[in-house]
C-alpha positions as CSV (number, residue, x, y, z in Angstrom):
1,M,67.3,4.2,-81.6
2,S,66.8,1.9,-84.7
3,T,69.2,1.7,-87.7
4,F,66.1,3.7,-89.7
5,W,66.6,6.7,-87.2
6,Q,70.2,6.6,-87.0
7,R,70.5,6.6,-90.5
8,L,67.8,10.0,-91.4
9,L,69.0,11.8,-88.4
10,S,73.1,11.7,-89.7
11,G,71.9,12.2,-93.2
12,V,69.9,15.4,-92.6
13,V,72.9,16.3,-90.2
14,Y,75.5,15.3,-93.3
15,V,72.8,17.3,-95.9
16,G,72.4,20.6,-93.9
17,L,76.2,21.0,-92.4
18,V,77.2,20.3,-96.9
19,I,74.8,23.1,-98.2
20,A,75.1,25.3,-95.1
21,S,79.0,25.5,-95.5
22,I,78.5,26.1,-99.2
23,L,75.9,28.9,-98.5
24,V,77.0,30.3,-95.5
25,S,81.1,31.6,-95.9
26,P,84.1,30.2,-97.1
27,L,85.7,29.8,-93.9
28,F,82.9,27.1,-93.0
29,F,83.4,25.7,-96.0
30,G,87.1,25.5,-96.0
31,V,87.4,24.1,-91.9
32,L,84.5,21.3,-92.9
33,F,85.8,19.9,-96.2
34,G,89.5,20.6,-95.2
35,L,88.7,18.2,-92.5
36,L,86.5,15.9,-94.5
37,T,89.4,15.5,-96.8
38,M,92.0,14.4,-94.3
39,L,89.3,12.4,-92.7
40,A,89.0,10.4,-96.5
41,V,92.4,10.4,-97.0
42,R,93.1,8.5,-93.8
43,E,90.3,6.4,-94.1
44,Y,91.4,5.1,-97.6
45,H,95.1,4.6,-96.1
46,I,93.6,2.3,-93.2
47,L,91.6,0.3,-95.4
48,V,94.6,-0.5,-97.4
49,G,96.8,-1.3,-94.4
50,S,99.3,1.7,-95.1
51,H,101.9,2.2,-92.5
52,P,101.2,4.5,-89.9
53,L,103.6,7.0,-91.0
54,T,102.7,7.0,-94.7
55,T,99.0,7.4,-93.4
56,I,99.8,10.8,-91.0
57,G,102.2,12.1,-94.1
58,A,99.3,11.5,-96.6
59,T,96.7,12.9,-94.8
60,L,98.8,16.3,-94.3
61,A,99.4,16.4,-97.5
62,G,95.9,15.9,-98.8
63,G,94.8,18.6,-96.1
64,Y,97.9,20.7,-97.2
65,L,96.1,20.5,-100.5
66,F,92.5,21.4,-100.4
67,A,94.1,24.5,-97.9
68,T,96.5,25.9,-100.9
69,L,93.5,25.9,-103.6
70,W,91.0,27.6,-100.4
71,C,93.6,30.0,-100.0
72,F,93.7,30.7,-103.4
73,F,90.2,30.9,-104.5
74,Q,88.3,31.3,-101.6
75,V,90.0,33.9,-99.2
76,Q,92.8,34.9,-102.6
77,T,95.4,35.5,-99.7
78,L,98.2,33.8,-102.6
79,N,99.0,35.5,-105.5
80,L,99.7,33.5,-108.6
81,A,103.5,33.1,-108.0
82,E,103.0,31.6,-104.1
83,F,100.0,29.3,-105.2
84,A,102.5,27.9,-107.8
85,F,105.4,27.8,-105.0
86,M,102.9,25.7,-102.7
87,Q,102.0,23.5,-105.0
88,C,105.8,23.0,-105.7
89,A,106.0,22.6,-102.0
90,Y,103.4,20.0,-102.1
91,V,104.9,17.8,-104.8
92,G,108.2,18.1,-103.0
93,L,106.3,16.3,-99.7
94,I,104.5,13.8,-101.7
95,T,108.1,12.9,-103.5
96,L,109.5,12.7,-99.6
97,L,106.6,10.2,-98.8
98,L,107.7,7.5,-101.8
99,L,111.2,8.3,-100.6
100,A,110.2,7.1,-97.0
101,E,109.8,3.5,-98.4
102,L,113.4,3.3,-98.5
103,W,113.6,3.0,-95.0
104,L,110.2,1.6,-94.0
105,K,111.0,-1.6,-95.0
106,A,108.0,-2.7,-96.4
107,Q,107.1,-6.2,-98.8
108,D,105.3,-4.4,-101.5
109,P,106.7,-0.4,-101.6
110,V,105.5,-0.2,-105.1
111,R,102.3,-1.3,-104.0
112,N,102.5,1.9,-101.6
113,W,103.9,4.3,-103.8
114,G,100.4,3.3,-106.2
115,N,98.2,4.1,-102.4
116,I,99.8,7.2,-101.7
117,L,99.5,8.8,-105.4
118,I,96.1,7.4,-105.8
119,S,95.0,8.8,-102.1
120,Q,96.4,12.2,-103.6
121,M,94.9,12.3,-106.9
122,M,91.2,10.3,-106.6
123,I,90.8,12.0,-103.2
124,A,92.5,14.7,-102.0
125,F,92.3,16.5,-105.5
126,P,88.3,16.2,-105.9
127,F,88.1,17.8,-102.8
128,A,90.5,20.4,-103.7
129,C,88.7,21.0,-106.9
130,M,85.6,22.2,-104.9
131,N,87.1,25.4,-104.6
132,L,87.3,26.1,-108.0
133,I,83.8,25.3,-108.5
134,L,82.9,27.1,-105.5
135,D,84.8,30.3,-107.0
136,E,82.9,30.3,-110.1
137,S,79.4,29.7,-108.0
138,K,78.2,28.7,-104.9
139,Y,74.9,27.4,-106.6
140,L,77.4,25.2,-109.4
141,L,78.7,23.4,-106.2
142,L,75.1,22.7,-104.7
143,I,74.3,21.2,-108.4
144,L,77.6,19.1,-108.0
145,F,76.0,17.5,-104.6
146,I,72.4,17.8,-105.3
147,T,72.6,16.2,-109.1
148,T,74.4,13.6,-107.3
149,W,71.9,13.0,-104.4
150,L,69.2,13.0,-106.7
151,N,70.8,10.3,-108.9
152,D,71.4,8.0,-106.0
153,T,67.9,8.5,-105.4
154,G,66.7,7.7,-108.6
155,A,68.8,4.9,-108.9
156,Y,67.9,3.3,-105.5
157,C,64.1,3.9,-106.0
158,I,63.6,2.4,-109.5
159,G,66.2,-0.5,-108.5
160,C,64.0,-1.5,-105.9
161,L,60.8,-1.0,-108.0
162,T,62.1,-3.0,-110.6
163,A,63.5,-5.8,-108.3
164,K,60.4,-6.6,-107.3
165,R,59.4,-7.7,-110.8
166,K,58.8,-11.6,-111.8
167,N,62.4,-11.9,-113.6
168,G,63.8,-9.1,-111.3
169,N,66.2,-6.9,-113.2
170,H,69.5,-6.8,-115.0
171,K,72.7,-6.4,-113.0
172,M,75.2,-3.9,-113.8
173,F,78.6,-5.3,-112.2
174,P,77.0,-7.9,-109.8
175,R,80.6,-9.1,-108.8
176,V,81.3,-5.2,-107.5
177,S,77.8,-3.9,-106.8
178,P,74.9,-6.7,-106.2
179,K,72.5,-4.1,-105.9
180,K,73.1,-1.9,-108.9
181,S,70.9,-2.3,-112.1
182,W,70.8,-0.8,-115.6
183,E,67.2,0.1,-114.8
184,G,68.4,1.6,-111.6
185,L,70.7,3.2,-113.9
186,I,68.4,4.7,-116.0
187,G,66.1,5.8,-113.4
188,G,69.1,7.5,-111.5
189,F,69.9,9.9,-115.0
190,F,65.8,10.6,-115.0
191,F,66.2,12.1,-111.7
192,A,69.6,13.8,-112.4
193,L,68.1,15.4,-115.8
194,L,64.9,16.3,-114.1
195,G,67.4,18.2,-111.6
196,G,69.0,20.1,-114.7
197,C,66.3,21.1,-115.6
198,I,65.2,22.5,-112.5
199,Y,68.5,24.1,-112.1
200,Y,68.0,26.0,-115.8
201,W,64.4,27.3,-114.4
202,A,66.0,28.4,-111.0
203,G,68.4,30.5,-112.9
204,W,71.3,28.6,-111.7
205,V,72.5,27.4,-115.1
206,D,72.0,30.1,-118.4
207,S,70.6,27.6,-120.4
208,L,68.8,24.3,-120.7
209,P,71.2,22.7,-122.7
210,K,74.0,23.5,-120.5
211,A,72.0,22.4,-117.3
212,L,71.5,19.1,-118.6
213,V,74.6,18.2,-120.0
214,L,76.2,19.4,-116.8
215,A,73.4,17.1,-114.8
216,L,74.5,14.2,-116.8
217,V,78.3,14.8,-117.1
218,I,77.8,14.4,-112.9
219,A,75.5,11.8,-112.8
220,V,77.8,9.5,-114.9
221,A,80.8,10.3,-112.9
222,G,79.2,9.9,-109.9
223,T,78.4,6.3,-110.8
224,F,81.4,5.3,-111.7
225,G,83.0,7.1,-108.6
226,D,80.5,4.9,-107.0
227,L,81.1,1.5,-108.5
228,M,85.2,2.2,-108.1
229,E,84.8,2.7,-104.1
230,S,82.5,-0.2,-104.2
231,L,85.5,-2.2,-106.1
232,L,87.8,-1.2,-103.5
233,K,85.5,-2.1,-100.3
234,R,85.4,-5.6,-102.3
235,S,89.0,-5.8,-102.7
236,V,90.0,-5.2,-98.7
237,G,87.2,-7.5,-97.4
238,V,84.7,-4.7,-95.7
239,K,81.0,-3.9,-96.2
240,D,81.8,0.3,-94.9
241,S,84.7,2.4,-95.6
242,G,84.6,3.4,-91.8
243,R,82.3,4.2,-89.3
244,F,82.1,8.5,-89.4
245,M,78.3,8.2,-90.1
246,P,76.1,6.2,-87.7
247,G,73.9,3.9,-90.2
248,H,75.7,5.1,-93.3
249,G,79.6,4.6,-92.9
250,G,82.7,6.3,-93.6
251,V,83.4,9.4,-95.5
252,L,84.3,7.6,-98.6
253,D,81.1,6.2,-98.4
254,R,79.3,9.6,-98.3
255,F,81.3,10.9,-100.8
256,D,82.2,8.3,-103.6
257,S,80.1,9.8,-106.1
258,I,81.6,13.0,-105.5
259,L,85.4,12.1,-106.4
260,L,84.9,11.4,-110.0
261,A,82.0,14.3,-110.5
262,T,84.1,16.9,-109.4
263,P,87.2,17.0,-111.3
264,A,84.3,16.3,-114.4
265,M,82.4,19.4,-113.0
266,A,85.5,21.5,-113.0
267,L,86.8,20.5,-116.8
268,L,83.5,20.9,-117.8
269,L,83.3,24.1,-116.7
270,V,86.4,25.0,-117.9
271,L,85.2,24.1,-121.5
272,F,82.3,26.1,-120.8
């Protein structure tokens, strides 16, 4: 199978599973995204060369964090006191992972501490925040993903078109991501704002200004999330974060834009 068809098929399966998990049932969503959370955390620790025990512990901690928020927001099997206790247990688990560096005899334990906290704060936590958004409305979680896809598609299409000009296009951060341009950024934002108009027209958001602000915040945060993941890959000298999706790379490659966009959207919902 050619690379194009491989990318197309795996992309269709990815989009289909994400949309189906959001629309079908909380259980489907919990199982799929709980698994993705753990795979993403594991992928990160493999990239940065963490100790196998640290990788296992951080992966389980990420899955635990997602599961507690899923139980609280989706199936509502926890009351507030139980939820608070389980979050304290999560903090205790992370503390144990940090203390384990006393015995692992790593050459750079402070770096390892940073990787543990990054994997939880910038990967596990955003995935867990999806439960809060889904509890508010399944359409809002769809907006998160659709806007991200529209932003990526718009940036890619406009970036490719403007790159064909005589003088090419204007690069954003060539050291981090040589193909990203300011023209592509504007194109991605335009597609995202167009999506905002559609969300309002479809009745997913109750006012047009709110829909446009939501779309723009997701697009901006998603762009920075993409750039941060590109910086991570360049720092460790790899092209893809993994081989989870044929033709697309790893879990982090597919969810890089989501990692910053999710907490940004959750914060915006609280403010709204």
